[in-house]
C-alpha positions as YAML, in Angstrom:
chain: A
units: angstrom
residues:
- id: 1
  name: MET
  ca: [192.78, 285.27, 106.85]
- id: 2
  name: THR
  ca: [195.62, 286.00, 109.23]
- id: 3
  name: SER
  ca: [194.36, 289.41, 110.37]
- id: 4
  name: LEU
  ca: [190.89, 288.18, 111.20]
- id: 5
  name: CYS
  ca: [192.30, 285.07, 112.79]
- id: 6
  name: LEU
  ca: [194.56, 287.15, 115.00]
- id: 7
  name: LEU
  ca: [191.64, 289.21, 116.15]
- id: 8
  name: LEU
  ca: [189.37, 286.28, 116.87]
- id: 9
  name: LEU
  ca: [191.76, 284.11, 118.73]
- id: 10
  name: ALA
  ca: [193.92, 286.78, 120.22]
- id: 11
  name: LEU
  ca: [191.32, 286.68, 122.84]
- id: 12
  name: VAL
  ca: [191.77, 282.97, 123.53]
- id: 13
  name: ALA
  ca: [195.14, 283.73, 125.01]
- id: 14
  name: ILE
  ca: [194.18, 286.91, 126.87]
- id: 15
  name: VAL
  ca: [190.97, 287.97, 127.94]
- id: 16
  name: ILE
  ca: [189.92, 290.08, 130.73]
- id: 17
  name: CYS
  ca: [189.02, 293.70, 130.46]
- id: 18
  name: SER
  ca: [186.80, 296.21, 132.12]
- id: 19
  name: PRO
  ca: [184.87, 298.41, 129.71]
- id: 20
  name: ALA
  ca: [186.50, 301.47, 131.26]
- id: 21
  name: GLN
  ca: [190.04, 300.27, 130.53]
- id: 22
  name: ASP
  ca: [192.01, 301.23, 127.45]
- id: 23
  name: ARG
  ca: [193.75, 297.84, 127.34]
- id: 24
  name: TYR
  ca: [192.88, 294.28, 128.13]
- id: 25
  name: THR
  ca: [194.50, 293.06, 131.30]
- id: 26
  name: THR
  ca: [197.90, 291.43, 130.96]
- id: 27
  name: LYS
  ca: [197.03, 289.11, 133.85]
- id: 28
  name: TYR
  ca: [196.86, 286.16, 131.44]
- id: 29
  name: ASP
  ca: [199.81, 287.03, 129.21]
- id: 30
  name: ASN
  ca: [201.76, 284.14, 130.76]
- id: 31
  name: ILE
  ca: [199.06, 281.58, 130.07]
- id: 32
  name: ASP
  ca: [200.40, 278.26, 128.75]
- id: 33
  name: VAL
  ca: [199.00, 278.51, 125.23]
- id: 34
  name: ASP
  ca: [200.99, 275.49, 124.09]
- id: 35
  name: GLY
  ca: [199.50, 273.43, 126.92]
- id: 36
  name: ILE
  ca: [195.98, 274.43, 125.93]
- id: 37
  name: LEU
  ca: [196.63, 273.60, 122.29]
- id: 38
  name: LYS
  ca: [198.13, 270.22, 123.17]
- id: 39
  name: SER
  ca: [195.09, 269.32, 125.25]
- id: 40
  name: GLU
  ca: [192.14, 268.43, 123.05]
- id: 41
  name: ARG
  ca: [189.95, 268.59, 126.15]
- id: 42
  name: LEU
  ca: [190.94, 272.17, 127.06]
- id: 43
  name: LEU
  ca: [190.79, 273.37, 123.47]
- id: 44
  name: LYS
  ca: [187.34, 271.83, 123.01]
- id: 45
  name: ASN
  ca: [186.13, 273.35, 126.30]
- id: 46
  name: TYR
  ca: [187.20, 276.85, 125.22]
- id: 47
  name: PHE
  ca: [185.66, 276.30, 121.80]
- id: 48
  name: ASN
  ca: [182.35, 275.08, 123.24]
- id: 49
  name: CYS
  ca: [182.29, 278.03, 125.62]
- id: 50
  name: ILE
  ca: [182.83, 280.71, 122.98]
- id: 51
  name: MET
  ca: [180.32, 279.01, 120.72]
- id: 52
  name: GLY
  ca: [177.68, 278.95, 123.48]
- id: 53
  name: ARG
  ca: [177.57, 275.15, 123.52]
- id: 54
  name: GLY
  ca: [179.00, 274.44, 126.92]
- id: 55
  name: PRO
  ca: [179.87, 275.85, 130.30]
- id: 56
  name: CYS
  ca: [182.45, 278.61, 130.57]
- id: 57
  name: THR
  ca: [185.11, 279.35, 133.09]
- id: 58
  name: ARG
  ca: [185.23, 282.97, 134.18]
- id: 59
  name: GLU
  ca: [188.03, 283.56, 131.69]
- id: 60
  name: GLY
  ca: [186.13, 281.76, 128.95]
- id: 61
  name: GLN
  ca: [183.01, 283.83, 129.54]
- id: 62
  name: LEU
  ca: [185.00, 287.05, 129.34]
- id: 63
  name: LEU
  ca: [186.70, 285.80, 126.19]
- id: 64
  name: LYS
  ca: [183.30, 285.18, 124.62]
- id: 65
  name: GLU
  ca: [182.17, 288.67, 125.60]
- id: 66
  name: LEU
  ca: [185.31, 290.37, 124.26]
- id: 67
  name: ILE
  ca: [185.49, 288.84, 120.80]
- id: 68
  name: PRO
  ca: [183.04, 291.36, 119.28]
- id: 69
  name: ASP
  ca: [184.95, 294.26, 120.85]
- id: 70
  name: ALA
  ca: [188.29, 292.99, 119.58]
- id: 71
  name: LEU
  ca: [186.86, 292.61, 116.08]
- id: 72
  name: SER
  ca: [185.32, 296.07, 116.01]
- id: 73
  name: THR
  ca: [188.40, 297.81, 117.41]
- id: 74
  name: GLU
  ca: [191.00, 295.83, 115.44]
- id: 75
  name: CYS
  ca: [192.28, 294.46, 118.75]
- id: 76
  name: LYS
  ca: [193.58, 297.88, 119.80]
- id: 77
  name: LYS
  ca: [193.30, 296.87, 123.46]
- id: 78
  name: CYS
  ca: [195.50, 293.78, 122.98]
- id: 79
  name: SER
  ca: [199.10, 293.74, 124.19]
- id: 80
  name: GLU
  ca: [201.87, 292.60, 121.87]
- id: 81
  name: VAL
  ca: [202.17, 289.37, 123.85]
- id: 82
  name: GLN
  ca: [198.45, 288.76, 123.39]
- id: 83
  name: LYS
  ca: [198.71, 289.34, 119.65]
- id: 84
  name: LYS
  ca: [201.63, 286.90, 119.42]
- id: 85
  name: GLN
  ca: [199.78, 284.26, 121.43]
- id: 86
  name: ALA
  ca: [196.70, 284.77, 119.28]
- id: 87
  name: GLY
  ca: [198.73, 284.19, 116.14]
- id: 88
  name: LYS
  ca: [199.95, 280.90, 117.55]
- id: 89
  name: VAL
  ca: [196.44, 279.83, 118.51]
- id: 90
  name: LEU
  ca: [194.97, 280.83, 115.18]
- id: 91
  name: ALA
  ca: [197.61, 279.10, 113.13]
- id: 92
  name: TYR
  ca: [197.14, 275.92, 115.14]
- id: 93
  name: VAL
  ca: [193.34, 275.91, 115.01]
- id: 94
  name: GLN
  ca: [193.20, 276.83, 111.34]
- id: 95
  name: LEU
  ca: [195.67, 274.08, 110.44]
- id: 96
  name: ASN
  ca: [194.55, 271.35, 112.83]
- id: 97
  name: HIS
  ca: [190.84, 272.10, 113.35]
- id: 98
  name: PRO
  ca: [189.57, 273.91, 110.25]
- id: 99
  name: GLU
  ca: [185.99, 272.99, 111.11]
- id: 100
  name: MET
  ca: [186.28, 274.79, 114.45]
- id: 101
  name: PHE
  ca: [187.92, 277.75, 112.77]
- id: 102
  name: GLN
  ca: [185.11, 278.04, 110.23]
- id: 103
  name: GLN
  ca: [182.44, 277.79, 112.94]
- id: 104
  name: VAL
  ca: [184.05, 280.63, 114.90]
- id: 105
  name: LEU
  ca: [184.14, 282.78, 111.75]
- id: 106
  name: ASP
  ca: [180.51, 281.95, 111.01]
- id: 107
  name: LYS
  ca: [179.40, 282.84, 114.55]
- id: 108
  name: TYR
  ca: [181.36, 286.04, 115.06]
- id: 109
  name: ASP
  ca: [181.26, 287.30, 111.47]
- id: 110
  name: PRO
  ca: [178.06, 285.86, 109.97]
- id: 111
  name: ASP
  ca: [177.71, 288.50, 107.27]
- id: 112
  name: GLY
  ca: [181.41, 288.62, 106.41]
- id: 113
  name: THR
  ca: [181.85, 292.24, 107.52]
- id: 114
  name: TYR
  ca: [185.13, 291.67, 109.31]
- id: 115
  name: ARG
  ca: [186.41, 289.26, 106.69]
- id: 116
  name: LYS
  ca: [185.97, 292.07, 104.15]
- id: 117
  name: LYS
  ca: [187.35, 294.73, 106.51]
- id: 118
  name: TYR
  ca: [190.52, 292.74, 107.19]
- id: 119
  name: GLY
  ca: [190.97, 291.50, 103.65]
- id: 120
  name: VAL
  ca: [190.01, 287.91, 104.39]
- id: 121
  name: ASP
  ca: [188.80, 286.27, 101.21]
- id: 122
  name: GLU
  ca: [187.61, 282.76, 100.53]
- id: 123
  name: ASP
  ca: [190.04, 282.70, 97.59]
- id: 124
  name: ASP
  ca: [193.13, 283.42, 99.76]
- id: 125
  name: GLU
  ca: [194.29, 279.81, 99.56]
- id: 126
  name: ASP
  ca: [193.88, 279.78, 95.78]
- id: 127
  name: GLU
  ca: [195.92, 282.99, 95.52]
- id: 128
  name: ASP
  ca: [198.73, 281.42, 97.55]
- id: 129
  name: LYS
  ca: [198.96, 278.51, 95.12]
- id: 130
  name: LYS
  ca: [199.67, 280.79, 92.14]
...
């Protein structure tokens, strides 16, 4: 699940890009990811935004718009810092908010296309236990 997780939440830490650019902007590479993760309010606000359940900041709206692009391009426009931040966000959300994590997967990959593409399998946890 790590690859898909990185792609989905890589964008939480990054997010702004013009369609003409080859890379997402690094303007938000210094965002305080730890601060967002420690704040249930901020985390919930970003979650509600990307799920279409609440208002979005400008950054949140762009994040919501870029998730499909990041999935389809394997996050090729992400910087290394963005990928690292995404890994941190994904690990945290998957561990501490599995219901949120599952809802994001269900919204942005309803037919399981990307889960299959990136080798994400429902049995991953069972495989790890062997």
